N, C-alpha and C positions, 0 to 999 in steps of 0.2 A: 503763645509768646515766641516760640521758636520760629514759626513761619513769618511772624511780623517783624522779626529782628534778624535780617540776613547776615549782619556782621558777626553773629554768634556762630562759631565754627564747631562742628561736632557731628555726631552720628546718632540718629534716632534708632533705637532698638525696640523690637516688638516683644518686650519682656516686661515683667513686673518684679518688684523686689519684696522679699519677705524674710521669714526666719528659717526656711528650709527650701530645698530644691524639689520642685514637683510641677505637675501640670494641673491647671485649674480652669474652670469654665468662667466665661465673662458674660455678663448680662447688662442690659440698659433698658431704659424706657423706650417705647417705640419712636418717640419724637426726639430723643436725646442720645447721641452716640458718645458724648464727651464726659458724661457723669456716670461711668460704669461701676459695677459692683462685681467682685470676684467671689465665687463660691468654690471651695476646694473639697467639700464633702458632697455626698449625694443628697440632693434636695428634691422635694416633690412639689413645692409650691414657691413660685417666684413672684407672685402677685401679677402685676401687669408687665413686668420686665421680660424682655425677649432675649433668647440665647443669641450671642454674637460670635462665639467661637472658643477656642482653647488658647490660653496664654501660659507661657513658661515662666515659672517663678524661680528666681535666683536670689542668693544671699548677696547683699550689697558688698560684703567682704570679698566677693569674687572680683570686684573692681578696685580693691584697695590700692594697688599700684598706680592706678590712674587718678587717685584722689590726692596724691602727694602735694600738689600745688593748688588744690581747690580752696578757695577762701570763703565760699558761701554755698549753702544748700537750701533749696526750697522744697518742702515736703507737703503735698496735698494728696493724701492717700485714703481719704474717706474712712477713718477709724482704724486703719491698719498701722498707725504710727508705732505702737509698741513692737509689732512684729518686724517692721523695718529696722528699728533700733536693735533688736535682738540679732538680726541677720547682718547688721552692719556695725557690730561692736568695735571692730578694728578701725573702721572709718571714723566713727563718732568719738570713740574713747581714746584710741591710741594716736590717731593723726590729729586730733583736736582741731577740727575744722572751726575756724574762728567765729563764723556767723551762720545761724540757721533760722529759718522762718517756717512755721507750720500753722495750718489750721488746727484748732483744738476743739473737739466736741465730745465731751465725756460720754454722752449717750451713744454715739457711734462706736466709740472704743469698747464700751460694755457690750454692745450688740455683737461685736467681733470677738467676744470673750477675752478682752484685754482689761488691764487695770490702768486707768488714766493717771492715778496718783502715783503708782509705781513708775510709770513712764516719766513723769515730771521729776520724781525723786532720783531716778537713775541719771537723768541729765544734770540735775543739781549736784549729785555726787561726783560726776565727771568734770565738774568745774564750770558749768554753764550757769550764768544768771539768766532769769526768765522775766520778760516784761510783756505787758499787753500794749505798750506805747511805742517803743522804739528799741534799737540796739544800744543806744547811748544813755538812756535814762529810764526811770520807772521800774527798776528791778524790784521784784517782789521778794519779801523774806520767805523762808521755807514755810512758815506758818500761813502766810497769805496765799502762797502757791498751793498749799494742800487744802484750802478752804473751798469746798465744793460750791458754796453760795457765791463765790467771786467770779464764776464763769456763767455767762448767759448761754444760750443754746449753742452758739458758735462764736469763737474768737480767733484772731490771729495772735500767735505768740512769737516773740522775737527773742532768740537765745544768743548770748554772747559768751564766748569762752573767756575765762579769766585772763588768758594770755593774748587775747585778740589784738589788743592795742600795742603790744610789744613788737609786733611784726611791722617792719617798715617797707612793706611791699604794697603797691597799689593793687586794688582788686582788678583783675583782668579776666574777662571771659573769652578773649580771642585766642588764647594760647592753650585752651583746654582741648586735649585730644582724647576722645572716648574710644573704647575698644571696638574692634570690628566684631561682627557676629562670629567669625571663625575663632577669635581669641576667647570669646565667652563660652563657646560650646566645647 
C-alpha cells in the first residue's frame, strides 16, 4: 500500500512491534516474502519456511509521541495482535486512536500463545466498539463479541473509539511524520 500511494509521507522502518524489546528471527515460505512469521524462541522445525534474517522488536509505546495526531491504525500482524496491544497500551488506551482495523483469526492468536477473547475484551474496556461490517454500524454487544462461533477462520474487525465522532478533524495521512531510525534506537 505504501509503495502504491506515493502521496503518503513517512518513513519505513525495518522493525516489528510487540510487547517487549528484543531481536527475533523472521521466516517465510520460499515463494512468499510478504507473509512472514517471527519466532523469538529457539525453534528446531519451521516446516517449509526459510530463514530471512533478524528483526528488532520494539514496543509501540516507543513511538507514542508520534501518534498524537494519528486518526487510524491498520494492524495485520498474523496473530500477534495481543502482543502489539500490550506493547502499545499508551498508544491504544491513553491516546484513544479513533479508528482501528485489524485481521482477526483466533487460531493464529492461540498459536502465538495469546488470548483472542482477552484482546477483544481489553479493546472493549478501553472504549472501542467492534464490528465485522464497518466503523459506523454493526457494533457487536460484548456477548456477541466473545462468542467464538461468530468468527469464521479469518475476519476483518473495525474498531471505533466511543469519542471518535466528537473530533472535528478530517483524517489526514499526509501530515504524519514517523520517527527516524536514530530516534528509535
